[in-house]
C-alpha positions as CSV (number, residue, x, y, z in Angstrom):
1,M,-49.5,-13.9,27.5
2,A,-49.0,-16.8,29.9
3,R,-48.8,-19.0,26.9
4,A,-46.4,-16.8,25.2
5,G,-44.5,-16.5,28.3
6,A,-44.3,-20.0,28.4
7,I,-43.3,-21.0,24.7
8,K,-40.8,-17.9,25.4
9,K,-39.2,-20.1,28.1
10,A,-39.4,-23.1,26.5
11,V,-37.3,-21.7,23.9
12,C,-34.8,-20.0,25.3
13,A,-34.0,-23.4,27.5
14,R,-32.6,-24.4,24.5
15,V,-30.9,-22.1,22.2
16,Y,-27.8,-19.9,23.6
17,R,-26.1,-16.6,22.4
18,W,-25.2,-15.9,18.8
19,R,-23.8,-12.6,16.4
20,K,-23.4,-13.6,12.7
21,T,-20.9,-16.9,13.0
22,K,-21.5,-20.2,11.5
23,R,-22.0,-21.2,15.4
24,P,-25.3,-23.8,15.4
25,L,-28.7,-22.6,16.1
26,S,-28.5,-24.2,19.8
27,E,-26.0,-20.8,20.2
28,A,-28.2,-17.9,18.2
29,P,-29.1,-14.8,20.1
30,I,-32.1,-16.5,22.6
31,A,-34.4,-13.8,22.4
32,D,-34.0,-14.0,18.4
33,V,-34.9,-17.4,17.7
34,A,-37.2,-17.3,20.7
35,L,-39.4,-14.4,19.5
36,I,-39.0,-15.9,16.0
37,M,-40.8,-19.6,17.0
38,Q,-42.9,-18.2,19.3
39,A,-44.5,-16.2,16.9
40,I,-43.9,-18.9,13.9
41,H,-46.3,-21.2,16.5
42,H,-48.5,-18.9,17.6
43,R,-49.5,-18.1,13.6
44,H,-49.5,-21.7,12.9
45,R,-51.7,-22.5,15.7
46,A,-54.2,-19.6,14.0
47,G,-54.1,-20.9,10.7
48,K,-52.1,-18.4,9.7
49,T,-48.9,-18.6,7.5
50,T,-45.7,-16.9,7.8
51,S,-43.4,-15.9,4.5
52,L,-40.0,-14.7,5.1
53,R,-40.3,-11.2,4.1
54,H,-41.9,-10.5,7.3
55,L,-40.3,-12.8,9.5
56,H,-37.6,-9.8,10.8
57,K,-40.5,-8.2,12.5
58,F,-41.4,-10.6,14.5
59,A,-37.5,-10.8,16.3
60,N,-37.5,-7.0,15.7
61,V,-33.8,-8.0,13.6
62,P,-32.5,-7.0,10.8
63,Q,-33.6,-8.5,7.6
64,P,-30.7,-10.3,6.3
65,E,-30.3,-11.6,9.9
66,A,-33.5,-13.1,10.2
67,L,-33.1,-15.3,6.7
68,R,-29.9,-16.7,7.9
69,L,-31.9,-17.3,11.6
70,A,-34.4,-19.2,9.0
71,R,-31.8,-21.5,7.4
72,R,-30.0,-22.3,10.0
73,M,-33.3,-23.3,11.1
74,E,-33.9,-25.3,8.5
75,R,-30.9,-26.9,8.3
76,E,-31.3,-28.0,12.0
77,G,-34.5,-29.6,11.3
78,V,-36.2,-27.2,14.0
79,A,-38.0,-25.9,10.8
80,F,-38.5,-26.2,7.0
81,I,-38.9,-23.8,3.9
82,E,-41.4,-23.8,1.4
83,R,-39.9,-22.6,-1.6
84,N,-41.6,-20.1,-3.7
85,S,-39.6,-19.5,-7.3
86,V,-40.9,-16.6,-8.1
87,D,-40.0,-14.1,-5.0
88,A,-37.7,-15.9,-2.3
89,F,-39.1,-13.6,0.1
90,E,-42.7,-15.0,-0.1
91,S,-41.5,-18.3,0.8
92,H,-42.8,-19.8,4.0
93,I,-41.4,-21.5,6.8
94,A,-43.2,-23.3,9.3
95,L,-41.9,-24.6,12.8
96,S,-41.5,-29.0,12.2
97,E,-44.3,-30.7,13.5
98,A,-42.0,-32.3,16.5
99,T,-41.4,-29.0,17.0
100,H,-44.6,-27.5,17.1
101,R,-45.4,-30.7,19.7
102,Q,-42.5,-30.1,22.0
103,L,-43.3,-25.7,22.5
104,D,-47.1,-27.6,22.9
105,R,-45.7,-30.4,25.3
106,E,-43.7,-27.6,27.6
107,V,-45.9,-24.9,27.6
108,G,-48.9,-27.3,28.9
109,S,-46.3,-28.6,31.9
110,D,-46.4,-25.1,32.8
């Protein structure tokens, strides 16, 4: 649990408030982005993938908002989306290796 708290703290330190606008990710809701990034990071380290279909459950936000956050994360280079041409909701989102390394460094520095 301490590791999860450290990741959330690391993410929250870089993100600001945002709601349904076209502001950059750095102004997105702290808790929403932190929970999504934390979940993706932990699932990746456990060898699991994360689909867009389930992304909203990690931050307990409506699915359209979670999808907007995912697109912003991809646009800003924090994550990338592997598109599924048959079912868009089955596309997978993953954090960039640089983002994983940064989260690991932040957690290790506590």
